[in-house]
C-alpha positions in Angstrom: -110.9 132.5 64.3 -113.5 133.7 66.9 -110.5 135.0 69.1 -109.3 136.9 66.4 -112.6 138.4 65.4 -113.1 139.4 69.0 -109.6 141.1 69.3 -110.4 143.1 66.0 -113.8 144.1 67.3 -112.1 145.4 70.6 -109.6 147.0 68.5 -112.1 148.9 66.6 -113.9 149.8 69.5 -110.6 151.2 71.4 -109.7 153.3 68.3 -113.2 154.7 68.1 -113.4 155.9 71.9 -109.9 157.3 71.4 -110.8 159.2 68.5 -114.0 160.8 70.2 -112.2 161.6 73.4 -109.7 163.7 71.4 -112.5 165.6 69.3 -112.6 169.4 69.9 -116.3 170.5 70.3 -117.4 174.1 69.5 -120.8 175.9 69.8 -121.8 178.9 67.6 -124.1 181.5 68.5 -126.1 183.1 65.8 -128.5 185.9 66.9 -130.1 187.2 63.6 -130.4 186.5 59.8 -128.2 189.6 59.3 -125.0 188.4 61.1 -121.8 189.4 59.6 -119.5 187.4 61.9 -119.9 184.3 64.0 -118.6 183.9 67.3 -117.3 180.2 68.1 -116.2 179.6 71.6 -114.2 176.5 72.7 -113.3 174.6 75.8 -109.8 176.2 75.5 -109.2 179.6 76.9 -107.3 181.7 73.9 -107.0 185.3 73.7 -108.7 185.6 70.0 -110.3 188.6 68.7 -113.6 187.8 67.3 -114.6 191.5 66.4 -113.0 191.4 62.9 -114.9 191.4 60.0 -114.9 188.3 57.8 -112.3 188.1 54.9 -113.7 188.6 51.2 -113.4 185.4 49.6 -112.9 185.2 45.8 -115.7 184.8 43.4 -116.0 183.9 39.6 -118.6 185.1 37.1 -119.1 183.0 34.0 -120.4 184.4 30.8 -122.1 182.9 27.7 -120.0 182.3 24.4 -118.8 185.6 22.7 -120.9 187.6 25.4 -119.9 190.2 27.9 -123.4 190.7 29.4 -124.1 189.5 32.7 -126.7 186.6 33.2 -129.1 186.2 36.2 -126.9 183.6 37.9 -123.7 186.0 37.5 -125.7 189.0 39.1 -126.6 186.8 42.1 -122.8 186.0 42.6 -122.2 189.8 42.3 -124.9 190.7 44.8 -122.9 188.5 47.4 -119.8 190.3 46.4 -121.3 193.6 46.7 -122.5 192.7 50.4 -118.9 191.4 51.2 -117.2 194.4 49.8 -119.8 196.9 51.5 -119.1 195.1 54.8 -115.2 195.3 54.3 -114.4 198.7 53.0 -110.7 198.4 53.0 -110.6 195.7 50.4 -109.3 196.3 47.2 -110.0 194.0 44.2 -108.7 192.9 40.9 -110.9 191.9 38.3 -109.4 189.5 35.8 -111.2 189.0 32.4 -110.9 185.6 30.6 -112.0 184.0 27.5 -111.8 180.6 26.0 -109.6 179.9 23.1 -111.7 180.3 20.2 -111.0 183.5 18.3 -107.9 185.5 17.9 -105.4 186.6 20.6 -106.5 190.1 20.1 -110.1 189.4 20.0 -109.9 187.4 23.1 -108.1 190.2 25.1 -110.6 192.6 24.0 -113.5 190.4 25.1 -111.8 189.5 28.5 -111.5 193.5 29.0 -115.3 194.1 28.3 -116.2 191.2 30.5 -114.2 192.7 33.3 -115.4 195.9 32.7 -119.0 194.6 32.8 -118.5 193.4 36.3 -116.7 196.6 37.3 -119.8 198.6 36.1 -122.1 196.6 38.1 -120.1 196.8 41.1 -119.8 200.6 40.9 -123.6 201.0 40.2 -124.2 199.3 43.3 -122.0 201.6 45.5 -118.4 200.0 45.4 -115.7 202.9 44.6 -114.3 202.7 41.3 -110.8 203.3 43.2 -111.2 199.8 44.7 -111.1 198.2 41.8 -108.4 197.3 39.1 -109.4 195.8 36.0 -107.3 193.3 33.8 -107.6 191.1 30.6 -105.8 187.8 30.1 -107.8 186.8 26.9 -107.1 183.1 26.5 -103.7 183.1 28.1 -104.7 181.6 31.5 -107.4 179.0 31.1 -108.8 177.4 34.4 -109.5 174.2 32.4 -107.4 172.6 29.7 -109.7 170.9 26.9 -111.4 171.6 23.7 -114.9 171.0 24.5 -117.8 173.1 25.8 -117.5 172.1 29.2 -113.8 173.4 29.3 -114.7 176.5 27.3 -117.5 177.4 29.6 -115.0 177.5 32.6 -112.5 179.6 30.8 -115.3 182.4 29.9 -115.0 184.2 33.3 -114.1 187.2 35.4 -112.0 186.4 38.6 -112.7 188.6 41.7 -109.6 188.5 43.7 
């Protein structure tokens, strides 16, 4: 039993050392709090252009039941989106408005439209050109979460920024 345990310990040490030797270590250099890109250097000499701007990530803005007004939390999300869109002026976005399944199909399509337009209005008031924004409504047709409880409903009351 003692020999088997020693062999097992030896094997664990060998695997650990082997995994450590194959790690790719990188170093990040950040010069100020207003950084829009981060340069990463590695031990390999590759010709990579680090001068391009960051790619805009999708965002989701959530709404209260039967409302199309922006909450303070959704405004924080939109502030980040405005900054990313200002840094990347070539990006075109689509605002997809959604609603939970409560209400008629027509009502939910209109509610999704009002939500998407509320987000569009915020973006344009903060300097994003209307020509970069497409607004769509899916109403209740494309739920993010299936279920008939408040947790599911709250995830479906949204505008997706893509």
